[in-house]
C-alpha positions in Angstrom: 22.1 -6.2 12.7 19.2 -6.3 10.7 18.2 -10.3 9.9 17.9 -10.4 6.2 15.0 -13.0 4.5 16.8 -14.8 2.0 14.9 -17.0 -0.1 15.3 -19.2 -3.6 12.6 -18.1 -5.9 11.0 -20.3 -7.5 8.7 -19.3 -10.4 5.8 -17.2 -10.1 2.4 -18.9 -9.2 -0.5 -17.4 -10.0 -3.2 -18.2 -6.4 -3.2 -21.2 -3.9 -5.7 -22.7 -2.7 -5.5 -24.3 1.3 -6.2 -27.3 2.4 -5.0 -27.4 5.9 -8.0 -25.5 8.3 -6.4 -22.1 10.0 -8.9 -21.0 13.0 -7.0 -17.4 12.5 -6.9 -14.7 9.2 -3.3 -14.5 8.6 -1.9 -11.1 8.4 0.8 -10.0 6.6 2.1 -6.2 7.1 4.4 -4.7 5.0 6.7 -1.7 6.4 9.6 1.0 5.1 9.9 4.1 3.2 9.1 6.3 0.7 9.2 4.9 -2.7 10.3 1.3 -1.3 7.8 -0.6 -3.6 5.5 -1.0 -0.8 2.0 -0.9 -2.0 2.1 -2.6 -6.1 4.2 -5.8 -3.9 1.5 -6.4 -0.5 -1.0 -5.6 -3.8 0.3 -7.7 -5.9 1.1 -10.3 -2.8 -2.3 -10.2 -1.5 -3.7 -11.0 -5.3 -1.7 -14.3 -5.8 -2.7 -15.5 -2.0 -6.6 -14.4 -2.1 -6.1 -12.4 0.4 -8.3 -9.0 1.2 -5.8 -5.2 1.3 -5.7 -1.8 2.9 -3.0 1.2 1.5 -2.8 3.0 5.0 -0.7 5.4 3.1 -3.8 6.5 1.2 -6.0 7.8 4.3 -3.0 10.0 5.4 -2.9 11.3 1.4 -6.3 11.2 1.6 -6.5 14.8 4.3 -3.7 16.3 3.4 -5.2 16.7 -0.2 -8.2 18.1 2.5 -7.0 20.4 4.3 -4.4 21.8 0.7 -7.6 22.0 -1.1 -8.8 24.6 2.5 -6.0 26.4 0.9 -4.0 24.7 4.6 -0.8 24.3 5.0 0.6 21.4 6.9 3.6 22.8 7.0 2.7 25.5 9.4 1.8 23.5 13.3 -0.5 26.9 13.4 -2.8 24.5 11.2 -2.0 21.3 13.3 -6.5 22.1 14.8 -7.8 22.4 11.7 -6.0 19.7 9.8 -7.5 16.7 12.9 -11.1 18.0 12.7 -10.5 16.9 9.1 -9.2 13.8 10.1 -12.0 12.6 12.3 -14.8 14.5 9.7 -13.8 13.3 6.1 -15.7 9.7 5.0 -13.1 8.2 3.2 -12.7 4.8 1.3 -10.6 1.9 -1.0 -11.8 0.2 -3.7 -9.5 -2.6 -4.8 -9.8 -4.3 -8.5 -7.8 -7.2 -8.8 -6.6 -8.4 -12.1 -6.5 -11.3 -14.0 -3.6 -14.1 -13.9 -1.0 -13.3 -16.7 -0.8 -14.6 -19.3 1.5 -15.3 -22.7 0.8 -14.4 -25.8 2.0 -14.1 -28.8 3.9 -11.3 -29.6 3.7 -11.6 -33.5 6.9 -12.8 -34.3 6.3 -16.6 -35.3 8.3 -18.3 -31.9 8.0 -15.3 -29.3 5.7 -14.6 -26.6 5.8 -12.6 -24.2 3.9 -11.7 -20.7 0.7 -9.1 -19.7 0.7 -8.3 -16.6 -1.5 -6.7 -15.1 -1.5 -4.9 -11.8 -4.1 -5.1 -9.0 -5.8 -1.1 -8.6 -7.4 1.1 -6.4 -9.1 3.4 -6.0 -9.6 5.5 -3.2 -12.7 8.3 -3.0 -12.5 11.6 -0.5 -16.2 12.0 0.9 -17.6 9.9 -2.1 -15.0 11.6 -4.9 -12.4 9.8 -7.1 -8.9 10.4 -5.6 -7.1 7.7 -6.6 -4.7 10.4 -9.1 -4.9 13.7 -6.9 -3.5 12.2 -4.0 -0.4 10.1 -6.3 0.7 14.8 -7.1 3.5 15.5 -6.2 2.2 18.1 -3.7 0.5 15.6 -1.2 3.7 13.9 -1.9 5.8 16.3 -0.6 3.5 17.5 2.7 1.8 13.6 3.9 4.9 13.3 5.8 4.0 16.7 8.2 1.1 15.6 8.7 1.5 12.1 9.6 3.7 13.4 12.1 0.1 15.2 13.4 -1.0 13.0 16.9 -4.7 13.4 16.6 -4.8 12.3 12.1 -2.9 9.2 13.1 -5.8 8.4 16.2 -8.3 8.9 13.5 -6.6 7.0 11.3 -6.5 3.8 13.0 -9.8 4.2 13.8 -10.9 4.8 9.7 -8.9 1.5 9.4 -10.2 -0.6 12.1 -14.0 -0.1 11.3 -13.5 -1.7 8.1 -15.2 -4.9 7.4 -12.4 -5.8 4.7 -14.3 -7.7 1.6 -13.3 -10.2 -0.5 -12.6 -8.3 -4.4 -10.9 -10.7 -6.6 -14.3 -13.0 -6.7 -15.9 -10.5 -8.4 -16.5 -10.8 -12.2 -16.1 -8.7 -15.1 -19.8 -7.9 -14.4 -19.0 -6.7 -10.8 -16.2 -4.2 -11.3 -18.6 -2.6 -14.2 -20.8 -1.7 -12.0 -20.9 1.2 -9.9 -23.1 2.3 -7.2 -24.1 6.0 -7.3 -21.8 6.3 -3.5 -18.6 4.3 -4.5 -17.3 5.1 -0.9 -17.5 2.1 0.9 -19.6 2.1 4.7 -17.2 3.7 7.2 -19.8 4.4 9.6 -19.3 4.7 13.7 -21.5 1.7 14.2 -19.6 -1.1 12.4 -17.2 -3.0 14.5 -14.4 -1.7 15.4 -11.7 -4.8 14.1 -10.4 -5.5 11.1 -12.7 -8.5 9.7 -11.0 -11.1 6.2 -11.7 -14.4 5.5 -8.4 -15.7 4.0 -5.7 -13.2 5.3 -5.1 -9.4 5.2 -1.8 -7.6 3.5 -1.6 -3.7 5.2 1.2 -1.9 4.2 2.5 1.3 5.6 5.0 2.6 8.3 4.2 1.1 11.3 2.2 -1.1 10.9 4.0 -4.7 11.8 5.0 -1.7 15.1 1.5 -0.3 15.9 -1.7 -1.7 13.2 -0.1 -5.1 13.7 1.7 -5.3 16.1 0.5 -9.5 15.5 1.2 -10.0 11.9 2.1 -13.6 11.2 5.0 -11.7 8.8 6.3 -9.3 9.4 8.7 -7.3 6.3 10.7 -4.3 6.1 11.3 -3.3 2.8 14.0 -1.0 2.1 16.3 0.5 -1.1 19.1 2.7 -2.4 17.6 6.2 -2.1 19.4 6.8 -5.7 16.8 3.7 -7.1 13.8 5.0 -5.0 14.3 8.5 -6.3 13.4 6.9 -9.9 10.7 5.0 -9.6 8.8 8.2 -7.5 9.5 10.2 -11.0 8.1 7.5 -13.0 5.8 7.6 -11.1 4.5 10.9 -11.2 5.1 10.6 -15.5 2.3 8.2 -14.8 0.4 10.2 -12.9 0.3 13.0 -15.5 3.3 15.5 -14.4 5.1 17.5 -16.8 8.8 17.0 -15.0 10.0 20.2 -17.4 7.2 22.1 -16.4 7.7 21.4 -12.9 11.3 21.7 -12.4 11.8 18.3 -11.2 14.8 15.5 -11.6 15.8 12.6 -10.3 18.5 14.9 -7.9 15.4 16.7 -7.1 13.2 14.4 -6.0 16.0 12.3 -4.0 16.1 15.1 -1.8 12.9 15.3 -1.2 12.5 11.5 0.1 15.4 12.0 2.0 14.0 15.1 4.1 11.0 12.6 4.0 12.7 9.4 5.5 14.3 11.2 8.3 10.4 13.7 9.0 9.1 10.3 9.6 11.5 8.6 11.4 11.8 11.1 13.6 8.7 12.2 14.7 7.0 11.5 18.0 4.2 8.7 17.0 3.9 5.9 15.0 7.9 6.6 13.5 8.5 4.9 10.8 10.9 1.7 12.1 11.5 -1.6 11.8 9.6 -4.7 14.1 12.0 -6.6 16.4 10.6 -9.7 14.6 10.4 -8.2 10.8 12.2 -9.7 7.5 14.5 -7.3 6.2 14.1 -7.4 2.1 16.2 -4.8 0.0 14.0 -4.5 -3.3 17.4 -2.1 -4.7 17.9 -4.7 -7.4 14.6 -7.1 -7.7 11.9 -6.5 -10.1 8.8 -5.7 -8.5 7.4 -9.5 -10.3 10.7 -11.2 -7.6 10.5 -8.8 -4.5 6.2 -10.5 -4.9 7.5 -13.3 -4.8 9.8 -13.9 -2.0 7.1 -13.2 0.0 4.7 -15.0 -1.2 6.7 -18.1 -0.7 7.7 -17.1 2.6 3.4 -16.6 3.8 3.3 -20.2 2.7 6.1 -21.3 4.7 5.0 -20.0 7.1 1.6 -21.2 6.8 2.9 -24.7 5.8 -0.2 -25.4 3.6 0.0 -27.9 1.1 -1.7 -25.9 -1.3 -2.8 -26.9 -4.8 -1.1 -24.2 -7.3 -3.8 -23.0 -10.1 
């Protein structure tokens, strides 16, 4: 029986600073099926806590995009070798830009105010090209599970993730955010340390973070949600990224069937299948807003850290 995470919600906290001493960075592993809200939740948790963030799913999507761009069909078993070679050779970089804290502004009506929340964004680079939107396309979504099931691909991604020296991004000012180097891809050379180096802590999301990537994480969360609700969320995301549902013959029923197909592939694959870690807490997001589920996770992190914190 899954152990449910039940915490009384309090007022949102924009940033906390620990006055306790911790020698080991606090690690948060967030797993769950497609469209359960993993990435957005993980980025917002990282922003609230001042932690670093790594989106593991972006690596598999980049490899899938690279394969598709070469005319390779990931569903064809004969292409496993080609896709494995792409996974080993491609250069992938992530650049997360953390937003400013929410601010309350006048809505234009006397005495009426609204809260504007700016979400963190992650730019994804494949061989120095920004593919942040391309990897979220419906075509990539339909094939990424097949790519992620390949053992050599997962091993290559694991090595790429371990080679990243996660860096603090939330202290950058607007000028730094607008100043871009000619090569926007972070250095992922094999000469780098084969360990994840962080300062305060790390948040990572995916499907095998708590079981394979960060098996000793301080907090493991397994997100779940009704498949119909997940389908509605995914369709909204596709439309936001510029997809025309009418032209692409997509509706909620079609997206739901595809999510269920992906769920089955992810759960039954031989290598690192989607499953809840034994010590993970289940958080059902079906009836929670993104802000609500972020509140739950942040409060649990603070409880486990046992910090005396100053809220700002």
